[in-house]
C-alpha positions as CSV (number, residue, x, y, z in Angstrom):
1,M,-89.7,-49.1,15.2
2,F,-88.3,-45.7,16.1
3,D,-84.6,-46.8,16.1
4,G,-84.1,-45.7,12.5
5,L,-85.1,-42.1,13.3
6,F,-82.2,-41.5,15.6
7,R,-79.4,-43.1,13.6
8,N,-76.6,-41.0,11.9
9,P,-77.2,-40.9,8.1
10,R,-73.4,-40.9,7.4
11,E,-73.0,-44.0,9.5
12,N,-75.8,-45.7,7.5
13,R,-74.1,-44.9,4.2
14,R,-70.7,-46.3,5.5
15,K,-72.4,-49.5,6.6
16,R,-74.1,-49.9,3.2
17,R,-70.8,-49.8,1.4
18,D,-69.0,-53.0,0.4
19,P,-66.2,-53.5,3.0
20,Y,-64.1,-55.3,0.5
21,A,-64.1,-52.5,-2.2
22,L,-60.8,-50.7,-2.8
23,N,-61.2,-46.8,-2.9
24,V,-58.7,-45.7,-5.6
25,K,-58.8,-42.5,-7.7
26,V,-57.8,-43.3,-11.2
27,R,-56.1,-40.4,-13.1
28,A,-57.2,-40.1,-16.7
29,P,-54.6,-41.2,-19.3
30,H,-54.9,-38.0,-21.3
31,R,-53.7,-35.8,-18.3
32,M,-50.5,-37.9,-18.0
33,Q,-49.8,-37.5,-21.6
34,A,-50.3,-33.7,-21.5
35,Q,-47.8,-33.4,-18.6
36,V,-45.2,-35.4,-20.5
37,G,-45.7,-33.3,-23.6
38,K,-45.1,-30.1,-21.6
39,A,-41.9,-31.5,-20.1
40,L,-40.6,-32.4,-23.5
41,M,-41.5,-29.0,-24.9
42,S,-39.7,-27.2,-22.0
43,L,-36.6,-29.4,-22.6
44,A,-36.6,-28.6,-26.3
45,V,-36.8,-24.8,-25.6
46,V,-33.9,-24.9,-23.2
47,L,-31.8,-26.9,-25.6
48,T,-32.6,-24.6,-28.5
49,V,-31.8,-21.4,-26.4
50,G,-28.5,-23.0,-25.3
51,L,-27.4,-23.9,-28.8
52,V,-28.3,-20.5,-30.1
53,A,-26.3,-18.8,-27.3
54,Y,-23.3,-21.1,-27.8
55,G,-23.4,-20.5,-31.5
56,S,-23.5,-16.7,-31.0
57,F,-20.6,-16.8,-28.6
58,R,-18.5,-18.9,-31.0
59,A,-19.4,-16.6,-33.9
60,F,-18.4,-13.5,-31.8
61,Q,-15.1,-15.2,-30.8
62,Y,-14.3,-15.9,-34.5
63,F,-15.1,-12.3,-35.4
64,V,-12.8,-10.9,-32.7
65,H,-10.1,-13.4,-33.6
66,E,-10.2,-12.5,-37.2
67,A,-10.8,-8.8,-36.9
68,F,-8.6,-7.9,-34.0
69,T,-6.3,-10.4,-32.3
70,E,-5.0,-11.9,-35.6
71,N,-5.1,-8.7,-37.6
72,S,-1.6,-7.5,-38.4
73,T,-2.9,-4.0,-38.6
74,Y,-2.9,-3.9,-34.8
75,N,0.6,-5.3,-34.3
76,I,2.6,-3.1,-31.9
77,A,5.0,-0.9,-33.9
78,S,6.2,1.3,-31.0
79,I,6.0,1.4,-27.2
80,Q,5.8,4.9,-25.7
81,V,7.0,5.3,-22.2
82,E,6.4,8.3,-19.9
83,N,8.2,8.3,-16.5
84,D,8.7,10.9,-13.8
85,G,11.7,9.1,-12.1
86,G,15.0,7.6,-12.8
87,L,14.1,4.3,-14.5
88,T,15.1,4.1,-18.1
89,R,12.8,3.2,-21.0
90,E,14.6,-0.1,-21.5
91,E,14.1,-1.0,-17.9
92,I,10.4,-0.2,-17.9
93,V,9.8,-2.1,-21.2
94,G,11.7,-5.1,-19.8
95,L,9.6,-5.1,-16.6
96,S,6.4,-4.9,-18.6
97,G,7.2,-8.0,-20.6
98,V,5.8,-6.5,-23.8
99,R,7.7,-6.4,-27.0
100,E,7.2,-4.9,-30.4
101,G,5.4,-7.1,-32.9
102,Q,2.8,-8.4,-30.4
103,N,-0.8,-7.8,-31.2
104,L,-2.2,-4.8,-29.4
105,Y,-5.4,-6.6,-28.5
106,A,-3.7,-9.8,-27.5
107,V,-1.7,-8.3,-24.6
108,D,-3.3,-8.2,-21.2
109,L,-3.2,-4.6,-19.9
110,A,-4.0,-5.7,-16.3
111,A,-1.1,-8.2,-16.3
112,I,1.3,-5.6,-17.6
113,R,0.3,-3.2,-14.9
114,A,0.7,-5.8,-12.2
115,A,4.1,-6.7,-13.5
116,L,5.3,-3.1,-13.4
117,E,3.8,-2.3,-10.0
118,S,5.5,-5.4,-8.6
119,N,8.7,-3.4,-8.7
120,P,9.0,-1.5,-5.4
121,V,10.3,1.6,-7.1
122,I,7.1,2.0,-9.2
123,R,4.2,3.4,-7.3
124,R,1.6,3.4,-10.1
125,A,1.5,2.3,-13.7
126,E,-1.1,3.0,-16.4
127,I,-1.3,1.2,-19.7
128,Y,-3.2,2.5,-22.8
129,R,-3.8,1.2,-26.3
130,V,-3.2,3.9,-28.9
131,L,-4.8,2.7,-32.2
132,P,-3.8,1.3,-34.5
133,N,-0.4,0.1,-33.4
134,K,1.0,1.9,-30.3
135,L,1.2,1.0,-26.7
136,R,1.5,3.8,-24.1
137,I,3.0,3.2,-20.6
138,V,2.8,5.9,-18.0
139,V,4.8,5.2,-14.9
140,S,4.9,7.2,-11.6
141,E,7.8,6.3,-9.3
142,R,8.0,6.4,-5.6
143,V,10.1,9.3,-4.1
144,A,12.5,8.2,-1.5
145,T,11.8,10.0,1.8
146,A,14.4,8.5,4.1
147,Q,17.1,5.8,4.3
148,F,17.9,3.3,7.0
149,F,20.5,0.7,7.8
150,T,20.4,-2.5,9.7
151,C,23.2,-3.7,12.0
152,A,25.0,-6.9,11.3
153,R,23.7,-10.0,13.2
154,Y,26.2,-12.4,14.8
155,D,26.0,-15.9,16.2
156,A,26.4,-15.5,20.0
157,A,28.5,-18.7,20.3
158,T,30.8,-18.5,17.3
159,R,30.6,-14.7,16.6
160,R,30.1,-15.5,13.0
161,V,28.2,-13.0,10.9
162,L,24.6,-14.3,10.3
163,A,23.4,-11.3,8.3
164,P,25.6,-8.4,7.1
165,P,24.6,-4.8,7.5
166,M,22.1,-3.6,4.9
167,G,20.9,-0.3,3.8
168,Y,17.5,0.6,2.2
169,L,15.5,3.4,0.7
170,V,12.0,3.9,2.0
171,G,9.2,5.9,0.4
172,A,6.7,8.3,2.0
173,D,4.2,5.4,2.3
174,G,6.7,3.3,4.2
175,V,7.3,0.9,1.3
176,V,10.9,-0.4,1.2
177,M,12.1,0.6,-2.2
178,K,15.5,-0.8,-2.9
179,P,18.7,-1.8,-1.1
180,L,21.7,0.4,-0.7
181,N,25.4,-0.2,-0.3
182,P,26.0,0.5,3.4
183,F,29.6,1.3,2.8
184,A,29.1,3.9,0.0
185,Q,27.0,7.0,-0.2
186,S,25.6,8.4,-3.5
187,K,24.5,11.8,-4.4
188,D,20.9,10.7,-4.4
189,T,21.0,9.5,-0.7
190,A,23.3,12.2,0.7
191,R,20.4,14.6,1.1
192,L,18.0,12.0,2.7
193,P,17.5,11.9,6.5
194,L,18.5,8.7,8.2
195,L,16.1,6.5,10.3
196,S,18.2,4.8,13.0
197,G,16.9,2.0,15.3
198,V,14.8,0.2,12.7
199,E,14.2,-3.4,13.7
200,P,15.9,-5.7,11.2
201,G,13.0,-8.3,11.2
202,G,10.2,-8.0,8.8
203,I,12.0,-6.0,6.1
204,T,10.8,-7.0,2.6
205,L,11.3,-5.2,-0.6
206,G,8.0,-3.8,-1.9
207,Q,6.3,-4.2,1.5
208,P,5.6,-1.3,3.9
209,L,7.4,-1.1,7.2
210,S,5.2,-1.5,10.3
211,G,5.1,-0.2,13.8
212,P,4.1,3.1,15.4
213,Q,7.7,4.2,15.7
214,V,8.5,3.9,12.0
215,L,5.2,5.4,10.8
216,S,5.5,8.3,13.2
217,G,9.1,8.9,12.1
218,L,8.1,9.0,8.4
219,N,5.2,11.3,9.3
220,L,7.6,13.6,11.1
221,I,9.9,13.8,8.1
222,H,7.0,14.7,5.9
223,L,5.8,17.4,8.3
224,C,9.4,18.9,8.5
225,E,9.3,19.4,4.7
226,S,6.7,22.2,5.0
227,P,8.0,25.6,4.0
228,D,7.4,27.2,7.4
229,I,9.6,24.8,9.4
230,A,12.1,23.4,6.9
231,P,14.3,26.5,6.8
232,L,14.7,26.4,10.6
233,L,15.8,22.8,10.9
234,D,19.0,21.2,9.9
235,Y,18.8,17.6,11.1
236,E,20.6,14.4,10.0
237,R,18.7,11.5,11.5
238,I,15.7,10.4,13.6
239,D,16.4,7.8,16.2
240,L,13.6,5.3,16.7
241,S,15.2,3.2,19.4
242,R,13.6,5.0,22.3
243,K,10.2,3.4,22.9
244,G,7.3,5.9,22.6
245,A,9.5,8.7,21.4
246,L,11.3,10.1,18.4
247,V,14.7,11.8,18.8
248,M,15.8,14.1,16.1
249,V,19.5,14.6,15.9
250,T,20.7,17.9,14.4
251,R,23.8,18.5,12.4
252,Y,25.4,20.1,15.5
253,G,24.6,17.1,17.7
254,G,21.5,18.6,19.3
255,Q,18.7,16.2,20.3
256,I,15.1,17.2,20.0
257,T,12.6,14.7,21.5
258,F,9.1,14.2,20.1
259,G,6.2,12.2,21.4
260,L,4.3,10.0,19.0
261,D,1.1,12.0,19.3
262,D,0.2,15.4,17.9
263,L,3.3,15.9,15.9
264,P,2.0,19.1,14.2
265,G,1.4,20.7,17.6
266,Q,4.9,19.7,18.8
267,L,6.4,21.3,15.6
268,K,4.5,24.4,16.3
269,R,6.1,24.6,19.7
270,L,9.5,24.0,18.2
271,K,9.0,26.8,15.7
272,T,8.2,29.2,18.5
273,I,11.4,28.1,20.3
274,L,13.6,28.4,17.2
275,M,12.3,31.9,16.5
276,H,12.5,33.2,20.0
277,P,14.3,36.6,19.7
278,S,16.3,36.2,22.9
279,R,18.1,33.0,21.6
280,A,19.6,34.6,18.5
281,G,22.9,32.9,17.5
282,Q,22.4,30.0,19.8
283,I,21.7,26.4,18.9
284,I,19.5,23.9,20.7
285,R,21.4,21.3,22.7
286,T,18.4,19.4,24.1
287,C,14.7,19.9,23.8
288,D,11.8,17.8,24.9
289,L,8.7,18.7,23.0
290,S,6.6,15.9,24.5
291,V,6.1,18.3,27.4
292,Q,3.2,20.6,26.5
293,M,3.9,23.4,29.0
294,N,7.3,24.8,30.1
295,V,9.3,22.9,27.5
296,P,12.8,22.1,28.9
297,V,15.5,23.5,26.5
298,T,19.2,23.8,26.7
299,Y,21.4,25.8,24.3
300,F,25.0,26.2,23.3
301,T,26.9,28.7,21.1
302,P,28.7,27.3,18.0
303,V,32.4,28.0,17.5
304,S,31.8,30.1,14.4
305,A,29.8,32.5,16.6
306,N,32.2,32.7,19.5
307,P,35.8,31.5,18.9
308,E,36.6,31.8,22.7
309,V,34.5,28.8,23.5
310,S,36.3,26.4,21.1
311,K,37.6,24.4,24.0
312,S,34.2,23.8,25.4
313,I,32.3,23.2,22.2
314,G,29.4,21.0,22.6
315,A,29.0,21.7,26.3
316,P,25.7,23.3,27.2
317,N,25.6,26.8,28.5
318,R,24.2,26.3,31.9
319,S,23.2,29.9,32.3
320,L,20.9,29.5,29.3
321,Q,19.1,26.4,30.6
322,G,15.4,26.8,31.4
323,G,12.0,26.3,30.1
324,I,10.1,28.3,27.4
325,R,6.4,28.6,27.6
326,P,5.3,28.6,23.9
């Protein structure tokens, strides 16, 4: 009689349920209809916004088309060209691809700039619209810093010429500007120093030269243009063929060797050597500036200064050999 007192109430309720009844929660029909209505409303809003945006975009295109790109008021009547170099106006206009009569708003300024700067001679180009009917082109050209020549390449078996010798101008940034005739020298290139020993591989117009030797050689040329060292130097070329060093060859045949590191410091030592009062009237035959202390220097006296040594011109004066501590 006391068994019912110790039974679990939940267990009793589960036992009283019909074991064959299916426990399913039925969602009310009105909730389903409300969710479908919300989805349809959201889709309608998205479609309406999209149609309004597309219509506004097409209306704006029509306005720009009628008011600017098809308006004859903005047809280019003149092309103004400003240049700081040797390219002519006709050459620059031809490179730009623009002609008079085109609509000022229909031309692509970025494309014109890219077309101009694809020429290795042009360093920078700027394009401006001058309302109502003018296009302004401002061009800044590269300045040639040096020139170099490549040797002819031959077939080892037949000795046939695979590639003829070529000459090039190179800018201060190392970009190869334009080819030169290796058998003719113009007034523009006569004043430029020569880079010898440039490897013929990898030379492309409009692309910079690579390699520590070439970059250091161009940097040395730039540093030698400073007013405190330029009047003291009279050099013709810089030899890059010696690995890890630059050899400056003077007009009198002297050779000044530079290391690739600390070029300003080496030029400072060279200035001290060139201005040394005890070497007045003498010219450097050899000098190795890669040595920081006790720089080895040899000298010779030119013929114009001492006619008696005309037979031995170019021979170093052994009594003047020695080191100078800058």
